[in-house]
Structure formats: C-alpha cells, structure tokens
MMTF fields as JSON, N, C-alpha, C and O atoms, coordinates in Angstrom:
{
  "mmtfVersion": "1.0.0",
  "mmtfProducer": "UNKNOWN",
  "numBonds": 427,
  "numAtoms": 428,
  "numGroups": 107,
  "numChains": 1,
  "numModels": 1,
  "chainsPerModel": [1],
  "groupsPerChain": [107],
  "chainIdList": ["A"],
  "bondAtomList": [4, 2, 8, 6, 12, 10, 16, 14, 20, 18, 24, 22, 28, 26, 32, 30, 36, 34, 40, 38, 44, 42, 48, 46, 52, 50, 56, 54, 60, 58, 64, 62, 68, 66, 72, 70, 76, 74, 80, 78, 84, 82, 88, 86, 92, 90, 96, 94, 100, 98, 104, 102, 108, 106, 112, 110, 116, 114, 120, 118, 124, 122, 128, 126, 132, 130, 136, 134, 140, 138, 144, 142, 148, 146, 152, 150, 156, 154, 160, 158, 164, 162, 168, 166, 172, 170, 176, 174, 180, 178, 184, 182, 188, 186, 192, 190, 196, 194, 200, 198, 204, 202, 208, 206, 212, 210, 216, 214, 220, 218, 224, 222, 228, 226, 232, 230, 236, 234, 240, 238, 244, 242, 248, 246, 252, 250, 256, 254, 260, 258, 264, 262, 268, 266, 272, 270, 276, 274, 280, 278, 284, 282, 288, 286, 292, 290, 296, 294, 300, 298, 304, 302, 308, 306, 312, 310, 316, 314, 320, 318, 324, 322, 328, 326, 332, 330, 336, 334, 340, 338, 344, 342, 348, 346, 352, 350, 356, 354, 360, 358, 364, 362, 368, 366, 372, 370, 376, 374, 380, 378, 384, 382, 388, 386, 392, 390, 396, 394, 400, 398, 404, 402, 408, 406, 412, 410, 416, 414, 420, 418, 424, 422],
  "bondOrderList": [1, 1, 1, 1, 1, 1, 1, 1, 1, 1, 1, 1, 1, 1, 1, 1, 1, 1, 1, 1, 1, 1, 1, 1, 1, 1, 1, 1, 1, 1, 1, 1, 1, 1, 1, 1, 1, 1, 1, 1, 1, 1, 1, 1, 1, 1, 1, 1, 1, 1, 1, 1, 1, 1, 1, 1, 1, 1, 1, 1, 1, 1, 1, 1, 1, 1, 1, 1, 1, 1, 1, 1, 1, 1, 1, 1, 1, 1, 1, 1, 1, 1, 1, 1, 1, 1, 1, 1, 1, 1, 1, 1, 1, 1, 1, 1, 1, 1, 1, 1, 1, 1, 1, 1, 1, 1],
  "groupList": [{"groupName": "MET", "atomNameList": ["N", "CA", "C", "O"], "elementList": ["N", "C", "C", "O"], "formalChargeList": [0, 0, 0, 0], "bondAtomList": [1, 0, 2, 1, 3, 2], "bondOrderList": [1, 1, 2], "singleLetterCode": "M", "chemCompType": "L-PEPTIDE LINKING"}, {"groupName": "THR", "atomNameList": ["N", "CA", "C", "O"], "elementList": ["N", "C", "C", "O"], "formalChargeList": [0, 0, 0, 0], "bondAtomList": [1, 0, 2, 1, 3, 2], "bondOrderList": [1, 1, 2], "singleLetterCode": "T", "chemCompType": "L-PEPTIDE LINKING"}, {"groupName": "PHE", "atomNameList": ["N", "CA", "C", "O"], "elementList": ["N", "C", "C", "O"], "formalChargeList": [0, 0, 0, 0], "bondAtomList": [1, 0, 2, 1, 3, 2], "bondOrderList": [1, 1, 2], "singleLetterCode": "F", "chemCompType": "L-PEPTIDE LINKING"}, {"groupName": "TRP", "atomNameList": ["N", "CA", "C", "O"], "elementList": ["N", "C", "C", "O"], "formalChargeList": [0, 0, 0, 0], "bondAtomList": [1, 0, 2, 1, 3, 2], "bondOrderList": [1, 1, 2], "singleLetterCode": "W", "chemCompType": "L-PEPTIDE LINKING"}, {"groupName": "ALA", "atomNameList": ["N", "CA", "C", "O"], "elementList": ["N", "C", "C", "O"], "formalChargeList": [0, 0, 0, 0], "bondAtomList": [1, 0, 2, 1, 3, 2], "bondOrderList": [1, 1, 2], "singleLetterCode": "A", "chemCompType": "L-PEPTIDE LINKING"}, {"groupName": "ASP", "atomNameList": ["N", "CA", "C", "O"], "elementList": ["N", "C", "C", "O"], "formalChargeList": [0, 0, 0, 0], "bondAtomList": [1, 0, 2, 1, 3, 2], "bondOrderList": [1, 1, 2], "singleLetterCode": "D", "chemCompType": "L-PEPTIDE LINKING"}, {"groupName": "LEU", "atomNameList": ["N", "CA", "C", "O"], "elementList": ["N", "C", "C", "O"], "formalChargeList": [0, 0, 0, 0], "bondAtomList": [1, 0, 2, 1, 3, 2], "bondOrderList": [1, 1, 2], "singleLetterCode": "L", "chemCompType": "L-PEPTIDE LINKING"}, {"groupName": "SER", "atomNameList": ["N", "CA", "C", "O"], "elementList": ["N", "C", "C", "O"], "formalChargeList": [0, 0, 0, 0], "bondAtomList": [1, 0, 2, 1, 3, 2], "bondOrderList": [1, 1, 2], "singleLetterCode": "S", "chemCompType": "L-PEPTIDE LINKING"}, {"groupName": "ARG", "atomNameList": ["N", "CA", "C", "O"], "elementList": ["N", "C", "C", "O"], "formalChargeList": [0, 0, 0, 0], "bondAtomList": [1, 0, 2, 1, 3, 2], "bondOrderList": [1, 1, 2], "singleLetterCode": "R", "chemCompType": "L-PEPTIDE LINKING"}, {"groupName": "GLY", "atomNameList": ["N", "CA", "C", "O"], "elementList": ["N", "C", "C", "O"], "formalChargeList": [0, 0, 0, 0], "bondAtomList": [1, 0, 2, 1, 3, 2], "bondOrderList": [1, 1, 2], "singleLetterCode": "G", "chemCompType": "PEPTIDE LINKING"}, {"groupName": "LYS", "atomNameList": ["N", "CA", "C", "O"], "elementList": ["N", "C", "C", "O"], "formalChargeList": [0, 0, 0, 0], "bondAtomList": [1, 0, 2, 1, 3, 2], "bondOrderList": [1, 1, 2], "singleLetterCode": "K", "chemCompType": "L-PEPTIDE LINKING"}, {"groupName": "HIS", "atomNameList": ["N", "CA", "C", "O"], "elementList": ["N", "C", "C", "O"], "formalChargeList": [0, 0, 0, 0], "bondAtomList": [1, 0, 2, 1, 3, 2], "bondOrderList": [1, 1, 2], "singleLetterCode": "H", "chemCompType": "L-PEPTIDE LINKING"}, {"groupName": "VAL", "atomNameList": ["N", "CA", "C", "O"], "elementList": ["N", "C", "C", "O"], "formalChargeList": [0, 0, 0, 0], "bondAtomList": [1, 0, 2, 1, 3, 2], "bondOrderList": [1, 1, 2], "singleLetterCode": "V", "chemCompType": "L-PEPTIDE LINKING"}, {"groupName": "ILE", "atomNameList": ["N", "CA", "C", "O"], "elementList": ["N", "C", "C", "O"], "formalChargeList": [0, 0, 0, 0], "bondAtomList": [1, 0, 2, 1, 3, 2], "bondOrderList": [1, 1, 2], "singleLetterCode": "I", "chemCompType": "L-PEPTIDE LINKING"}, {"groupName": "ASN", "atomNameList": ["N", "CA", "C", "O"], "elementList": ["N", "C", "C", "O"], "formalChargeList": [0, 0, 0, 0], "bondAtomList": [1, 0, 2, 1, 3, 2], "bondOrderList": [1, 1, 2], "singleLetterCode": "N", "chemCompType": "L-PEPTIDE LINKING"}, {"groupName": "GLU", "atomNameList": ["N", "CA", "C", "O"], "elementList": ["N", "C", "C", "O"], "formalChargeList": [0, 0, 0, 0], "bondAtomList": [1, 0, 2, 1, 3, 2], "bondOrderList": [1, 1, 2], "singleLetterCode": "E", "chemCompType": "L-PEPTIDE LINKING"}, {"groupName": "PRO", "atomNameList": ["N", "CA", "C", "O"], "elementList": ["N", "C", "C", "O"], "formalChargeList": [0, 0, 0, 0], "bondAtomList": [1, 0, 2, 1, 3, 2], "bondOrderList": [1, 1, 2], "singleLetterCode": "P", "chemCompType": "L-PEPTIDE LINKING"}, {"groupName": "GLN", "atomNameList": ["N", "CA", "C", "O"], "elementList": ["N", "C", "C", "O"], "formalChargeList": [0, 0, 0, 0], "bondAtomList": [1, 0, 2, 1, 3, 2], "bondOrderList": [1, 1, 2], "singleLetterCode": "Q", "chemCompType": "L-PEPTIDE LINKING"}, {"groupName": "TYR", "atomNameList": ["N", "CA", "C", "O"], "elementList": ["N", "C", "C", "O"], "formalChargeList": [0, 0, 0, 0], "bondAtomList": [1, 0, 2, 1, 3, 2], "bondOrderList": [1, 1, 2], "singleLetterCode": "Y", "chemCompType": "L-PEPTIDE LINKING"}],
  "groupTypeList": [0, 1, 2, 3, 4, 5, 6, 7, 8, 6, 7, 9, 8, 1, 6, 10, 1, 6, 9, 11, 9, 10, 12, 2, 5, 12, 6, 5, 13, 14, 15, 10, 11, 12, 13, 12, 10, 16, 11, 4, 1, 9, 7, 15, 8, 1, 13, 11, 8, 17, 5, 2, 17, 18, 12, 2, 5, 1, 13, 7, 6, 17, 9, 7, 13, 5, 6, 10, 9, 13, 8, 11, 2, 7, 15, 0, 14, 16, 12, 18, 13, 4, 4, 0, 0, 4, 4, 6, 16, 18, 13, 1, 2, 7, 14, 8, 16, 10, 13, 11, 6, 8, 13, 12, 4, 4, 7],
  "groupIdList": [1, 2, 3, 4, 5, 6, 7, 8, 9, 10, 11, 12, 13, 14, 15, 16, 17, 18, 19, 20, 21, 22, 23, 24, 25, 26, 27, 28, 29, 30, 31, 32, 33, 34, 35, 36, 37, 38, 39, 40, 41, 42, 43, 44, 45, 46, 47, 48, 49, 50, 51, 52, 53, 54, 55, 56, 57, 58, 59, 60, 61, 62, 63, 64, 65, 66, 67, 68, 69, 70, 71, 72, 73, 74, 75, 76, 77, 78, 79, 80, 81, 82, 83, 84, 85, 86, 87, 88, 89, 90, 91, 92, 93, 94, 95, 96, 97, 98, 99, 100, 101, 102, 103, 104, 105, 106, 107],
  "secStructList": [7, 7, 2, 2, 2, 2, 2, 4, 4, 4, 6, 6, 7, 3, 3, 3, 7, 6, 6, 6, 7, 7, 3, 3, 3, 3, 3, 3, 3, 7, 1, 1, 3, 3, 3, 3, 7, 7, 6, 6, 6, 7, 7, 7, 3, 3, 3, 3, 6, 2, 2, 2, 2, 2, 2, 2, 2, 2, 2, 2, 2, 2, 1, 3, 3, 3, 2, 2, 2, 2, 2, 2, 2, 7, 6, 6, 7, 2, 2, 2, 2, 2, 2, 2, 2, 2, 1, 1, 6, 6, 5, 7, 7, 7, 7, 1, 1, 1, 7, 3, 3, 3, 5, 7, 7, 7, 7],
  "xCoordList": [73.846, 74.934, 76.471, 76.831, 77.257, 78.674, 79.642, 79.438, 80.76, 81.856, 82.35, 82.727, 82.352, 83.123, 82.252, 82.826, 80.986, 80.168, 80.637, 80.788, 80.805, 81.057, 82.699, 83.01, 83.476, 84.966, 84.852, 85.437, 83.989, 83.833, 83.532, 83.477, 83.404, 82.526, 83.92, 83.873, 84.728, 86.224, 86.958, 87.768, 86.456, 87.138, 86.813, 86.067, 87.882, 88.369, 88.575, 88.407, 88.756, 89.399, 90.957, 91.626, 91.484, 92.59, 92.671, 92.059, 93.516, 93.674, 95.271, 96.011, 95.437, 97.006, 97.045, 96.089, 98.403, 98.862, 98.584, 98.743, 98.243, 97.99, 99.182, 99.108, 100.58, 101.732, 102.361, 102.905, 102.403, 103.599, 102.656, 103.082, 101.294, 100.379, 100.898, 100.758, 101.562, 101.757, 100.489, 99.539, 100.475, 99.539, 99.295, 100.041, 97.81, 97.618, 96.255, 95.427, 96.04, 94.735, 94.079, 94.911, 92.863, 91.895, 91.617, 90.864, 92.257, 91.724, 90.678, 89.981, 90.353, 89.262, 89.338, 90.399, 88.005, 87.526, 86.412, 85.271, 86.777, 85.783, 85.665, 86.014, 85.285, 84.588, 85.791, 85.708, 87.247, 88.384, 89.38, 90.295, 89.322, 90.55, 90.589, 89.613, 91.39, 91.867, 93.085, 94.077, 92.772, 94.145, 94.42, 93.444, 95.777, 96.095, 97.287, 98.094, 97.309, 98.325, 99.308, 99.256, 100.34, 100.757, 101.518, 102.13, 101.292, 101.799, 103.239, 103.806, 104.062, 105.415, 105.991, 106.601, 105.503, 105.898, 105.562, 106.41, 104.068, 103.115, 102.946, 102.434, 103.446, 103.444, 101.755, 101.412, 101.089, 100.157, 100.223, 101.337, 99.516, 99.58, 98.018, 97.089, 98.061, 97.135, 96.811, 97.609, 95.738, 95.7, 94.22, 93.069, 94.624, 93.224, 92.222, 92.678, 91.003, 90.09, 90.203, 90.061, 90.358, 90.929, 91.358, 90.651, 92.529, 93.591, 92.391, 92.377, 91.316, 90.859, 89.878, 89.6, 89.204, 88.176, 89.45, 88.912, 90.41, 91.035, 91.075, 90.403, 91.645, 91.543, 90.213, 89.9, 89.121, 87.907, 87.457, 86.994, 87.568, 87.083, 87.871, 87.343, 89.04, 89.895, 89.55, 89.79, 89.173, 88.568, 87.038, 86.568, 86.396, 85.103, 84.93, 84.111, 86.242, 86.21, 87.111, 86.938, 88.07, 88.983, 88.727, 89.229, 88.076, 87.853, 88.678, 88.245, 90.246, 91.176, 92.266, 92.452, 93.283, 93.991, 95.379, 95.211, 96.271, 97.671, 98.297, 98.047, 99.09, 99.833, 100.616, 100.179, 101.4, 101.768, 101.003, 101.567, 99.8, 98.753, 98.273, 97.946, 98.345, 97.776, 99.077, 98.957, 100.07, 101.563, 101.374, 101.585, 101.121, 101.25, 100.444, 100.749, 99.27, 98.663, 99.119, 99.255, 99.271, 99.744, 101.057, 101.002, 102.04, 103.25, 103.766, 104.383, 103.26, 103.452, 102.584, 103.019, 101.446, 100.728, 99.627, 98.414, 100.762, 99.639, 98.993, 97.87, 99.919, 99.678, 98.369, 97.614, 98.54, 97.257, 96.008, 94.92, 96.118, 94.866, 94.651, 93.528, 94.965, 94.755, 93.884, 92.806, 95.035, 94.306, 92.737, 91.794, 92.782, 91.488, 90.366, 89.181, 90.827, 89.817, 89.429, 88.438, 90.605, 90.168, 89.25, 88.741, 89.188, 88.148, 86.691, 85.802, 86.644, 85.306, 84.324, 84.879, 83.038, 82.682, 82.669, 82.645, 82.679, 82.92, 83.847, 83.653, 85.382, 86.172, 87.199, 87.409, 87.601, 88.511, 89.792, 90.131, 90.827, 92.067, 93.337, 92.725, 94.04, 95.318, 96.51, 96.579, 97.508, 98.79, 99.871, 101.011, 99.618, 100.471, 100.58, 99.597, 101.007, 102.377, 102.526, 103.544, 101.874, 101.862, 100.386, 99.407, 100.423, 98.927, 98.213, 98.838, 96.548, 96.24, 94.095, 93.402, 94.032, 92.501, 91.569, 91.814, 90.443, 89.06, 87.902, 87.64, 87.182, 85.82, 85.176, 85.524, 84.233, 83.348, 82.34, 81.589, 81.983, 80.804, 79.568, 79.448, 78.672, 77.138, 76.515, 76.379, 76.188, 75.257, 73.813, 73.063],
  "yCoordList": [113.284, 112.682, 113.288, 114.282, 112.829, 113.375, 113.255, 112.399, 114.072, 113.492, 112.213, 111.438, 111.939, 110.448, 109.663, 109.253, 109.43, 108.399, 108.316, 107.318, 109.722, 109.946, 109.232, 108.274, 109.768, 108.894, 107.59, 106.771, 107.297, 105.653, 104.843, 103.615, 105.466, 104.471, 104.749, 104.619, 105.019, 104.914, 103.276, 102.681, 102.812, 101.199, 100.558, 100.744, 99.645, 98.778, 99.901, 99.302, 100.748, 101.389, 101.568, 101.479, 101.875, 101.844, 103.166, 103.351, 104.403, 105.685, 105.787, 104.838, 106.865, 107.691, 108.658, 109.375, 108.781, 110.527, 111.449, 111.159, 112.347, 113.701, 114.049, 114.266, 114.241, 114.912, 113.805, 114.063, 112.738, 111.494, 110.327, 109.274, 110.591, 109.545, 108.253, 107.317, 108.16, 106.627, 105.981, 106.588, 104.703, 103.756, 103.406, 103.041, 103.794, 102.99, 102.221, 102.418, 101.41, 100.904, 101.372, 101.487, 101.644, 101.914, 100.362, 99.621, 99.994, 98.773, 98.575, 97.586, 99.508, 99.403, 100.974, 101.559, 101.565, 102.334, 102.524, 102.653, 102.544, 102.294, 103.742, 104.72, 103.787, 105.033, 105.864, 107.048, 104.807, 105.389, 105.672, 106.458, 105.24, 105.334, 104.801, 104.118, 104.961, 104.171, 103.971, 104.591, 102.448, 101.434, 101.822, 101.797, 102.4, 102.198, 101.305, 101.031, 100.896, 100.255, 100.441, 99.695, 101.506, 101.801, 100.528, 99.636, 100.702, 99.419, 99.678, 98.617, 100.598, 100.882, 99.606, 98.588, 100.131, 99.549, 98.388, 97.505, 98.114, 96.718, 96.735, 95.744, 98.142, 97.981, 98.794, 99.711, 98.421, 99.123, 100.43, 100.623, 101.28, 102.523, 102.859, 102.876, 103.165, 103.618, 104.865, 105.385, 105.636, 107.027, 107.618, 107.621, 107.953, 108.069, 109.394, 110.451, 109.117, 109.499, 111.576, 112.447, 111.713, 113.023, 113.527, 114.308, 113.154, 113.424, 114.379, 115.6, 113.179, 114.003, 114.966, 115.85, 114.831, 115.75, 116.95, 118.047, 117.015, 118.61, 118.809, 119.716, 118.189, 118.937, 119.141, 120.284, 118.113, 118.702, 120.052, 121.02, 120.146, 121.256, 122.538, 123.584, 122.185, 123.715, 123.831, 125.031, 123.487, 123.448, 124.187, 125.043, 123.58, 124.005, 125.526, 126.401, 125.497, 127.077, 128.056, 129.233, 127.758, 128.463, 128.304, 129.031, 127.489, 127.128, 126.248, 125.301, 126.348, 125.363, 125.167, 126.009, 123.928, 123.544, 123.243, 122.605, 123.53, 122.98, 121.631, 121.216, 121.094, 119.435, 120.375, 120.136, 121.086, 121.549, 121.881, 121.72, 122.32, 122.472, 120.907, 120.674, 120.065, 118.805, 118.359, 118.01, 118.382, 117.922, 118.601, 117.846, 119.504, 120.165, 119.374, 119.169, 118.782, 117.824, 116.112, 115.227, 115.886, 114.592, 114.305, 113.876, 114.519, 114.387, 113.303, 113.486, 111.807, 110.768, 110.408, 109.66, 110.993, 110.48, 111.933, 112.063, 112.762, 113.968, 113.602, 113.836, 113.089, 112.498, 111.424, 111.475, 110.49, 109.65, 110.537, 110.417, 110.995, 112.332, 113.016, 112.789, 113.382, 114.531, 113.801, 114.032, 112.624, 111.81, 111.252, 111.081, 111.088, 110.506, 111.638, 111.31, 113.157, 113.849, 114.635, 115.366, 114.422, 115.098, 113.961, 114.372, 112.817, 111.889, 111.925, 111.106, 113.068, 113.201, 114.352, 115.341, 114.013, 114.811, 116.408, 117.113, 117.186, 118.436, 118.704, 119.398, 118.281, 118.768, 118.291, 117.213, 119.601, 119.618, 119.65, 119.14, 120.008, 119.939, 120.89, 121.242, 121.18, 121.365, 120.776, 120.078, 121.042, 120.426, 121.447, 121.028, 122.418, 123.32, 124.604, 125.251, 125.09, 124.634, 123.8, 123.106, 123.716, 122.878, 121.985, 122.199, 120.987, 120.076, 121.019, 121.525, 121.496, 122.277, 121.514, 120.919, 121.826, 121.194, 122.546, 123.36, 122.503, 123.41, 122.761, 121.67, 123.416, 123.019, 123.461, 124.515, 122.633, 123.129, 123.85, 123.306, 125.053, 125.924, 124.858, 124.048, 125.15, 124.512, 125.4, 126.622, 124.645, 125.559, 125.658, 126.252],
  "zCoordList": [117.946, 117.708, 118.138, 117.509, 119.016, 119.213, 118.131, 117.27, 118.059, 117.362, 117.617, 116.738, 119.072, 119.367, 118.334, 117.325, 118.486, 117.689, 116.069, 115.365, 115.754, 114.188, 114.26, 113.551, 115.062, 115.137, 115.273, 114.564, 116.316, 116.229, 114.892, 114.814, 114.177, 112.761, 111.7, 110.476, 112.224, 111.47, 111.91, 111.199, 113.175, 113.363, 111.923, 110.962, 112.383, 110.971, 109.756, 108.694, 109.611, 108.431, 108.513, 109.543, 107.064, 106.954, 106.384, 105.332, 107.051, 107.102, 106.254, 105.993, 106.023, 105.6, 106.347, 106.64, 106.8, 107.562, 106.426, 105.24, 106.796, 105.896, 105.425, 104.216, 105.993, 105.314, 104.667, 103.593, 105.043, 104.236, 103.855, 103.382, 104.1, 103.56, 103.829, 103.043, 105.043, 105.862, 106.158, 106.652, 105.844, 105.945, 107.988, 108.898, 107.861, 109.472, 109.501, 108.612, 110.448, 110.3, 111.674, 112.574, 112.001, 113.053, 113.535, 112.904, 114.628, 115.085, 115.748, 115.519, 116.731, 117.825, 118.316, 118.53, 118.461, 119.392, 120.14, 119.695, 121.394, 122.93, 123.46, 122.798, 124.375, 124.973, 125.646, 125.97, 125.845, 126.602, 125.409, 125.654, 124.417, 123.747, 122.277, 121.967, 121.471, 120.216, 120.198, 120.581, 119.404, 118.838, 117.831, 117.081, 117.133, 115.735, 115.561, 116.449, 114.365, 113.871, 112.799, 111.821, 112.893, 111.641, 110.952, 111.539, 109.419, 108.628, 108.657, 108.393, 108.856, 109.042, 109.977, 109.649, 111.368, 112.3, 112.501, 112.632, 112.579, 112.832, 114.202, 114.723, 115.224, 116.541, 116.786, 116.041, 117.615, 118.277, 118.892, 119.378, 119.023, 119.792, 120.025, 119.217, 121.653, 121.991, 122.33, 123.11, 121.944, 122.084, 122.795, 122.359, 123.68, 124.856, 124.298, 123.861, 124.407, 124.317, 124.722, 123.864, 125.55, 125.952, 124.788, 124.151, 124.381, 123.01, 121.919, 121.76, 121.192, 120.539, 120.823, 120.012, 122.181, 122.679, 122.883, 123.035, 122.913, 123.12, 121.41, 120.918, 120.807, 119.019, 118.803, 118.467, 118.938, 118.482, 119.501, 118.898, 120.915, 121.465, 120.597, 120.218, 120.447, 120.07, 118.773, 118.641, 117.74, 116.472, 116.633, 115.883, 117.867, 117.44, 118.046, 117.766, 119.177, 119.492, 118.861, 119.176, 117.999, 117.448, 115.725, 114.868, 115.563, 114.078, 113.696, 113.04, 114.047, 113.545, 114.361, 115.239, 114.232, 114.905, 113.984, 112.944, 114.214, 113.369, 114.036, 115.168, 113.16, 113.812, 115.248, 116.374, 115.127, 116.25, 117.476, 118.558, 117.438, 118.333, 118.997, 120.161, 117.98, 118.46, 119.305, 120.479, 118.783, 119.646, 120.687, 121.636, 121.008, 122.549, 123.274, 124.449, 122.72, 124.178, 123.6, 124.445, 122.472, 122.224, 121.402, 120.25, 121.945, 121.503, 120.507, 119.457, 121.242, 120.549, 119.149, 118.273, 119.111, 117.971, 117.283, 117.117, 117.057, 116.466, 114.847, 114.398, 114.343, 113.119, 112.548, 111.577, 113.648, 113.846, 114.3, 113.737, 114.835, 115.428, 114.287, 113.836, 113.974, 112.316, 111.215, 110.667, 111.132, 109.969, 110.356, 109.583, 111.445, 111.916, 112.223, 112.267, 112.461, 112.494, 111.528, 111.536, 110.251, 109.102, 107.987, 106.944, 108.344, 108.075, 108.546, 108.314, 109.268, 109.983, 108.703, 108.226, 108.377, 107.175, 107.577, 106.568, 108.888, 108.966, 109.54, 110.538, 109.197, 109.583, 108.011, 107.455, 107.756, 106.584, 106.598, 107.666, 105.924, 105.882, 105.032, 104.023, 104.974, 104.379, 104.799, 105.811, 104.024, 104.197, 103.535, 103.336, 103.286, 102.501, 103.381, 103.017, 104.016, 104.11, 105.221, 105.226, 106.017, 107.015, 107.194, 106.48, 108.241, 108.376, 109.167, 110.1, 108.912, 109.586, 109.399, 108.574, 110.129, 110.264, 110.705, 111.596, 109.793, 110.116, 110.265, 109.758, 110.964, 111.072, 109.699, 109.169, 109.14, 108.167, 108.47, 109.28, 108.067, 108.162, 107.883, 106.965, 109.023, 108.497, 107.476, 107.535, 106.603, 105.341, 105.639, 104.865]
}
C-alpha cells in the first residue's frame, strides 16, 4: 500500500483547512492529480500528484514539514495539501504556533 492509495480514499470527502477551518470538497483523485473545491469560492483547483509526493517524501526523510515548506513547492495550494495529508492515519499535525505536519512513529 502506498501513500497515494491511502490519499485516494479521501475522494468524495469534505475536509477543513488546518489553520482557519475553511471547508472544501475532495472531488476526484486519480494517478496524476487531485481536484478540490473550496466552499468559499466554488472554484475547482487541480493539485498535481508530485506536490503531494514532495510533502510525503520530505516528511518521510525529515520527520516533519511546515506550511512554508509546502508552499515552497506548491505556492497556490499548501493549505489543501496540508489538510489532506493530515487526514492520513500516519500523519499528525499541530497548528500552534504554525501549521506543522509530522509522521507518526510506527509502534
């Protein structure tokens, strides 16, 4: 099982951003990208798979990543990537003082 398969299970779900709790729908997840639709704008956003892969690889290698690190690779969609990654069972987050994702140690 890969993280992308785990992430794909979020298709059809409604999530909230980690910092401000803004609601968005995960409309579709395929092999190349994710489509989300924020309720505030109603406009669909496409996020490429490699953006998620970057975040996952960074967390796997370094143990964590913050929103600034995500924004470095995905300038337009870091809050949606962070919220979706935090919905995975092996990723945890804190949002004080800033949004930070961490991998959960295997027990």
